[in-house]
N, C-alpha and C positions, 0 to 999 in steps of 0.2 A: 380957459385953457391952462394958464399958469397954475391955477389952483389944482387942477386935475393932475398936473405933473408932480406937484408936491404930495398929492393924496395917494398916489400909487405906491411910492416907497413906504409911506406910513402904514398902508394896509399890508404890504409885504412884511414889514417888521412885526405887525400884530400877528400875522399868520405864523411867522417863525416862532414867536413866543408861545403861541398855542401849541405848535408842534412839539416844542421842547417840553412844555408841561405835560403833554400827552405821553411823550417818551419816558419822562420821569415817573409818571404814574404807572406805566407799564413795567418799568424797571423794578419799582417797589413790589408790584404784584408778582412778578416772576421770581424775584430773589428772596422774598420774604420780608418780614417787618424789620425796621431798623431797631437797633439796640435800645432797650428801655420802653418800647411799646409792647403791649400785650400780644403774645404770640397767637392767642385764641386757638390753641391746639385742642382737638376734640378728646374726650376721655375714651379709653378703649371700651369695647362692649363688656358689660357685666362688671364694671370697675368697682372694686371695694378696697379699702385700706384698713388694716387691723393692727393694733399694737400687740406684740407677742411678749414684750418684757413687762414684768409686773409693776415696775416703777421706774423713775429716772435713776441713772447711775452711770457707771463706766461700761457701757454696752456698745459693741461695734463689731465690724468684720463678720457679717453674717454669711451663711451658706445655706442653700436649700436644695432638696432632692425630692422627687416623686417616685413612689413605688410603681414600677412598670406592671406588676402583677395585680395591684389594687390601686389605681390612680387616685382614689379618695384618701389614701394615706400619704401624708406629706410631713417631712421633718425639716426643722430650721435649727441650725446651731449658731452660736455667737459667743463672743468673749465679753467681759473678762471671765477667765475660767474656760470651761468647755461645757457650756449650758445647752440644753436641747428643749425646744418646744415641738409638740407634735399635734397633728390634726388627723382625725379619722373620718371627717365628713367634708372633704374637699375644701378645707380652709375656713369653714364657717365658724368653728370653735377650736380653741387651742388650749393645751395643757402643758405644764412643765414636767419633763421626765425627771425622776429622781436618780441620784447616784451616778451622775456623769462627771462630776468634778473630781479630779485626782486628789487624794487625801495626803499623799506623801511628798508633794511638791508645793512650793510656795506660790508659783505662778503657772498658769497655762493659758493657751490661746492659739491664734492662727488656725482656726478650725476649718474643716471642710467635711462634707457629708456625701454619701452615695448609697444607692440601693443596688444589690446584685441581682442575678437572674433567678434567685430563689425568694426574692422579696425580703431579704435580710438587710437591715440598715447598718451603716458603718460610719463612725465618727472618728476623724483623724485630728490630732492636735500636737503641739509642742508643750513641754513642761520643763521648768527649770526653777532653781532657787533664787538666783539673782543674775541680772545681766552683767556682762563684762564691761569693758571700757565703752563709753557711749559711741554707738555706730560701728565700733570695731569689736563685734561681739565675740570674736575668737580670742581677744586679749583679756586675760583674767576671768575666763568663763568658769562658772560653777557647774555642778552636775546638771545634766540636761539630757533630753531625749525626745523621740517621736513615738507616739502611742496610738493605738487603734482600739476602739470599743465596738462591740457587735451587739445588735439587737435582733432577736429572733422573732419578735412580734411586731415588727414594723416601726418601732420607735418608742413603745410604751416603757419597756424595761431594758436595761443594758447590763451586759456581763462585764467582768473584770477586764482591764486593758491588756493587750499584748504589745510588747515592745518591738518596734521596727528597728530602732537603734537607741542605745542608752550609754551615757558616760558618767562614771563616778567623779567626784571632785578631786582633781589632782592637776599639777602644773602642766600646761601645754595642751589640755584637751580642746577639741574643736567645739563650735556651737552650731547646732542643727536648727535651721530656720525655714519658716514658710512652706510647710508640706502641703501637698494636694493629692487627694485620693481619687482613683479612677476604677470603675468596675466594668468588666467585659460582659455586657448584657446581650451580645450577639448570639447567633447560632453557629459561630465559627469554631475552629478547633480548640480555642483557648477560653471558651465560654466559662464564666465563673471566676476567672482569674481576677485578682485585685492588684492594683499597682499604686505605689506612692513615690513621688519625686519631690525633691527639696533642695535648698541651698545649704552647703556646709561652709562655714567661715572658720578659717584657721588663722594662725599668726601672720601668714604670708599671702593668702589667696582665698578666693571663693570658687567653688565648683558645684556642679549639679550632680547629686547622687540619686540612686534609684534602688527600690526594693520591690519584690513581688511576693504574693501569697497564692498558693495553689490549693490551700485547704480551708477556704472560707474565712481567712483572716486569723486563724489560730497561730500560725507561725509565719515568719517572714525571712526571705533570703538575705544573705549577707549583702550589705549595700555595695553598689558598684558605681563608678564614675561614668557618666554618659556625656558630659560636656568636653568636647575636644580641646577647646581653649579655656584656660582659667581666667577668672576675673580678679579684681582688686579685693582686698580683705575688708573693705569698708561697706557698710550697708547704705550705699548711695550709688550715684552714677559710676559706672565702671565695674560694678559687681555683676556676676551672672545670677539672675534672680527672676522669680515669677513663673515657676514651672506650672503648666497645666497640660492636660492630655485628653485624648478622645480615642475611641476604638472604632475602626471601620468594620463593615459587614463581613469581611473575610478574616477578622481577628487581628489585623494590623494595628499596632498602637502608634499613634502620632502624638508628638509632644513639642511644645515650644517654651521659650523663655526669652528674656531680654539680656543683652550684654553691654548696653550703654550706647551702641550705635546701630544695632540691628535686632530684628526678631530672629532668634536662632531656632532651627528646626532639626529634628531627627525622628527616626521611626524604628520600630522593631517588628519583624515579621515572624518571630518564633516565640511569642508569648512573653516577651521581656527578658529572654536569655541573653540576647546580644542586640546591639544597636548599630545603625549606620553612623559614620562620622557626622557630627553636628556641623551645620553650616548656616551662615546668615542668609535669610531669604528676602527680607524687606528692610530697607534702610529707614530708620526712625530718628526723631530728635531724642535727646537723652530722656530715659523713662521717668526719672525724678525731676519734678519742676515745682516752682513756687506758684501758688494761687492765693490771692488775698483772702485772709481770714480763715484759711485752712491750715491745720497744724503741719501736715505734710501731704504731698500728693504724688501719685505715680501713674503711669500709663501702661502697666504690664500687659502683655498680650494674653488673650484667651482663645483657645482652639475648640472647635466643635465640628460635627459632621452630619450631613444629610445622607443617611444610608441608602437612599433611593436614587441619588444623583451620581455624577461622575462615571457614567457608562457601567454602572453596577459596582464600582469600587468605592463609591461614596464621594460626595462633593464636600471638600474641606473648606471651612471658614476660619479666618483668623481676624480678630478685632483688637484694636489698641487705641490709645489717645496720645496725641502730641501737639506741639505748638508750631507746626510748620507754616501755618497761616497767620501767625502773629498772636493768636489766642488759641486756647486748647480746644481741639475738635476731636470727635470720635470717628474712626476709620474702620473699614472692613475690606478684606481681600479674600478671594476664593481660588481654589485649585481643583481642576478636573482630572488631574493626572497623578494623584497620590502625592502631591507636594513637590513635583519636579519643577513646575512653573506656576507663577501666581499672577492673577489679573491685577491691573492697576487699582490703586486704592480708591474706594468709594467713600465719600464723606457722608456719614450717617445722619448727623443732626441737620435739620432743615432750615435753620435760621440763615440770615445773610452772611456771606463769607467776609472775613476781615472786620467783623463788627465789634470786636473787643470783648465778646461774651464767652465764658469758658463752659465747656462740657467735659466731664471727667468721671473717673471711677466707673468705667463701663464694664459690663459682664455680658456673656453671650450664652445662649442655649438654642440649639436647633431642634425643633420638634421632630422626634423620630417617626411620628405618625403622619403629620401634615406636610413635613419638609420645610415649614416656615422658619426663618431665622429671626430670633427675638433678642433684643438688646435692652439693657437698662443702663441709665446713667443720670448723674446730677446735671442740671441745666440752669444756667444763669441768664438766659437770653432776655428775660423780662426785667432785669434790674439794671438801670443805667449806671449804677456804681459797681456792678459786677461783684456783689457780695452775697445776696440772697439766692438760694437755689430751690428749684422744684425737682421732681423726679419724672423722667420721661421714659416711656416705652417706645422703642423703634422696632418695626416689623417689616420683613421683606418676604414677599411671596413669589418673587421672580428671580430666585437664585442669587440674591445679593446685589442685583443691579440697581435697585431703588429701595428706599425705606420710607414707610409712613411713620410719622411721629405722633405719639399720643401723650396727653398729659395724665400721668398716673396719680401724682400727688400735687395738687395745685396750691397748697398753702406754703408759701415760701418760708424757708428757715435760714438763719444765719449760723454757720458753724461756730462762729465766735471764738475761733482758735481752740475749741475743744477737739479732742482726738476722735474723729469719725472713722478711723481705721484706714486700711489700705485698699479695701475693695467692697463691692456690693455683691449680689448674687441673683441668679435667675434660673428657673427650670420650666420646662414646657412638655406637655404630653396631651395629644389628642385635641389640640386647640385651646386647652386651658393652661394659663401661664401664672406662675408665682414669682414675684420679684421681692427681694429683701434688701433693706437699706437701713442706714443709721440717720437719725435726726437729732439735732440739738434742740432741746426744749428751752424756751425763754425762762429766765429767772423771774419769778412772780412777785418777789418782794425785795426790799433793800437788803434784808439779811441774806437771802439767797444770792443776790448779785455780788455780795462781798465774800461769799463762801468760795473756797478754792475747789470744792468738790465738783464732780462731773454731773452733767445734766443731759445725757444722751439716752435715747431709746432705740429699739429695733422694731421696724414695722414690716408688714407683709402686704404687698399689693397683689390683687387678683384680677385677672382679665380672662374673658371667655370668648374665644373666636370659633368655638365648635360649630356654630350655626351661621358664621359670617363668611363673606366672600373675600375679605381682606385679612 
């Protein structure tokens, strides 16, 4: 009897231990793998990864667009310079387009690309001779401007650039930075319009400027300021920066940028002639942040739209990255009422929360045919030291409520403090998705390891959900 009295508590303790272990296993299953363990993400259907740069070099900040009139035509732009690769067979083969680099400026970059409703391709970039004072680009700025090239054959050949804005070298000129081009491909009243927004740095402030073209990119309107509040003159937290835009089915232009504490939003319902006062819509951690072994990082917002959602007006998506959880995560929010109200942020990356692994440099594209939201980002969930990154595709088919994560590029790379740019890129049409990103290639010899030169490439990832349910 005495033995039985002692045996019961012992058995109870054993049962408690078993229950705790069972709960721990369930917790790991429900929340994902712990940092440093393989995520075992599946590849997306039809996954391919192709190099589009001819060799290693200083290549980064890619942008990608799909021709809506011929979805087999795809263009990718990247820097240094304003280089373009194009494909006419849905990404199977790529060629470098000639004569896209500006010949009369020393430096060009910050590229973005778009197709309009005629199937013409447009390449937007900045060009300058020399940067001003480090990070205070408006101090001691040399001649600079923003330019747009047009291709009438889908990306094979390119015409001479048209200037959106241009400044000669003289004391006190501003510096125009980080432009982004948007095409109105809707059937609305402003179909065919082209829009460019960017940051202007002066000696005292930063503001968001805007210009539009109504003649297929031949000429551009005088730039106007659309940021109600100005930012600091430094290319860092406190500046207004990171303009992106999208067009709703009725022709409304929606744009966002970051101001250091919020995602800022405004819109134009008259083809870019006038804008509503800009306002902060989503509080965020500062958009510039430090990530180990990356030259610099930011979480600038990107906006896109599902033209079939939002009760006919379009379902707006905004995505960004910040470190509200102690490490950098990717987030998404949606609006069903033209941007008046926004849903609570959804965490896009599927690893365990607070695990110390960073996800960063996200970009967003909503498929205008399937309505699926697609994001690309760098992901370090598999590295216990939080250094090596892979590339992940996240996809939502339930209006941004949940996201499936896919491993697009599973060979981890270490940025090694080489400059991998400020952004990635993604485009989607009819279930076929193209993502573009920068990788740092390892130095293969002692000589290469000692060289100060750059060793980055630009790659294209392809996924095909056209016959998939997810």
